[in-house]
N, C-alpha and C positions, 0 to 999 in steps of 0.2 A: 567205567568202574569194573574192577575185578577183585574178587576176594577168594581166598583159598583157606579152607578150615580143615585142620587135622582133627576129625571127630574122635578117632581112637587110633590105635596102632594098625587097625585093619580097615579104616574108612576115611576117605577124604571127600569133602564137598566143595564143588566149584560154583561160583556165583558170578553172573555178569558177562563181560566180554574178555575172553582169554586171547590176547594178541601179543605181538612182539615186545610191547612196552612192559609186559608182566612176565616175560619168559624167565628172567633171572630169579625172581621171587618164587615162581612156581617150581623151578628147577631145584631150589634149595629144599623145598618141602618134599618133592618127589625123590630127590637123592637120599633123603633120610629113611625111605621105605626099604626094609630089608627082606620082606617076604610078601606073599600074595596080599592084595589089597583091593577093596572095592572103591570105585570113584563115582560119586553121585553127580549127575549132570542135570538134575531136575530144575536147577535155578541158573543154568548156563544158557545164555542167549546166542553166543557166537564163539567160534574157535577159529583161529588163523593157522597158517602152516607152521608158525613158530610154536603155537600150542600143541599142534600135532607132533612136532619134533620132540618136545619134552616127554610126551606120553610114549612115543615110539622108543626113545632111548631107555626110558624106565622099563618098558615091556621087555626089551632085548636084554637088559641087565638082569632083571628078575628071572627070565626064562633060563638063563645059564645055570641057575640053582633050582629049577623046577617050579618057580613061582610065576605069577601072572597078575595082570590088572584085570578086574572085571568092571566094565563100564555100565552104569545103570541110569535110567530115567532121562534119556536124551529126547529133546523135542525133535520134530520131523526135520527141521532145517539143519540142525547139528548132525543128526543121523545121516542125512544126505551127504554132508561134507565127508564123513567117515567112509561112506559107500563109494563116493567118487574117487577118493584117495586109495581105495582098496583095503582100508584099515578094518573093515568088517570081516576080513579074512584073517587078520592078525590078532584082533582083540575079541574077547567074549563080551558081547553087547546084549544086555537084557532090557 
């Protein structure tokens, strides 16, 4: 199960397992972001490389205009995935 909620213009909440089967749905939401945004991970249990690619593409697109994603509330397992991928050097993670 995966859910993505646009809480406000500046906040998104991810829930469940973010894998390749949900990449298109997530990409639609992330493509609608036009400026810096906070992404809450406190209810996300798993992220695959497909999920990472959606986040990376969004980060790269936003950074061209001075924006960024801020990732918050990661559990230790998800945080480790970001660290192994080197994404802790790309994203602001709180």
